[in-house]
C-alpha positions as CSV (number, residue, x, y, z in Angstrom):
1,M,-4.3,1.0,-14.8
2,I,-5.1,-0.7,-11.8
3,H,-8.4,-1.9,-11.6
4,E,-10.4,-2.9,-7.8
5,K,-11.1,-5.9,-6.7
6,K,-14.7,-7.1,-6.0
7,D,-12.9,-7.8,-2.4
8,A,-12.2,-4.4,-2.1
9,M,-12.2,-2.8,1.3
10,F,-11.7,0.7,-0.2
11,V,-10.7,2.4,-3.3
12,L,-7.1,3.5,-4.2
13,G,-7.5,6.8,-6.1
14,R,-4.5,7.7,-8.1
15,V,-1.8,5.0,-8.1
16,L,1.9,6.8,-7.5
17,I,4.9,5.0,-7.3
18,T,8.8,7.4,-6.0
19,S,11.3,6.9,-8.6
20,N,13.7,5.2,-6.7
21,A,10.4,2.3,-5.9
22,R,10.4,2.1,-10.0
23,G,13.8,1.4,-10.8
24,T,14.1,-1.2,-7.8
25,L,10.8,-3.0,-7.4
26,D,9.4,-5.4,-9.5
27,N,6.2,-5.0,-11.5
28,Q,4.6,-8.4,-11.0
29,D,5.1,-8.0,-6.9
30,L,3.6,-4.1,-7.0
31,I,0.5,-5.6,-8.3
32,A,0.1,-8.9,-6.8
33,T,1.0,-6.1,-3.1
34,L,-1.5,-3.6,-4.4
35,G,-4.5,-6.5,-4.3
36,R,-3.5,-7.9,-0.7
37,H,-3.4,-3.7,0.2
38,I,-7.0,-2.7,-1.1
39,A,-8.2,-6.3,0.5
40,G,-6.9,-5.5,3.8
41,N,-3.5,-7.3,4.1
42,W,-1.4,-4.5,5.6
43,G,2.0,-7.1,5.7
44,D,4.5,-6.3,7.4
45,C,2.9,-4.2,9.8
46,C,3.6,-3.4,13.6
47,P,0.8,-4.0,15.9
48,E,0.3,-0.1,16.5
49,D,0.0,0.1,12.5
50,L,-2.3,-2.3,12.0
51,E,-4.7,-1.6,14.8
52,A,-4.5,2.2,13.3
53,N,-5.0,0.7,9.8
54,Q,-8.7,-0.9,11.6
55,V,-9.0,2.9,12.7
56,A,-8.7,4.5,9.7
57,L,-11.5,2.5,7.3
58,Q,-14.0,3.5,9.4
59,E,-12.9,7.4,9.9
60,D,-11.6,7.7,6.6
61,D,-7.8,7.6,7.9
62,R,-4.2,7.8,6.3
63,L,-3.5,3.0,5.6
64,F,-0.4,2.1,6.0
65,S,1.2,-1.3,4.7
66,V,4.7,-2.7,4.7
67,Y,5.7,-5.6,2.3
68,H,8.9,-7.0,1.4
69,D,9.8,-8.2,-2.4
70,K,11.3,-11.4,-4.1
71,N,14.0,-10.1,-3.1
72,G,13.7,-9.0,0.4
73,V,13.6,-5.1,-0.4
74,K,11.5,-3.5,2.0
75,F,8.6,-0.9,0.8
76,W,5.5,0.7,1.6
77,V,2.1,0.9,0.4
78,I,0.6,4.2,1.4
79,T,-3.3,5.8,0.8
80,E,-4.4,8.9,1.8
81,W,-6.9,9.5,3.7
82,D,-9.1,10.9,1.5
83,R,-8.9,7.6,-0.7
84,S,-7.5,10.4,-3.7
85,A,-3.9,9.2,-4.2
86,T,-1.7,5.7,-3.1
87,T,2.0,5.6,-3.3
88,I,4.3,2.8,-3.1
89,L,8.0,4.4,-2.0
90,L,11.0,2.5,-0.4
91,P,11.2,3.8,3.2
92,E,14.6,6.1,2.5
93,D,12.1,7.4,0.3
94,Y,10.0,9.0,3.1
């Protein structure tokens, strides 16, 4: 279970991970990444997604982050608009 950090900007809700991401990504990278995500560090998002996340924090919309694990594998973290769930997935899982 992931506990919310005191500097969290939002709640993660239920944390889900696709089977492809679970078999590919390192658990320690995932834990660190969730900490970055809830603190508003959106990773390697494009400028448009960075701006959309800032608006989403205020207007309760979906949050989207892009990260790379220690092996350079790109993955996404998406928190639903209602903060009920956060999903970790590889781009090809979308």
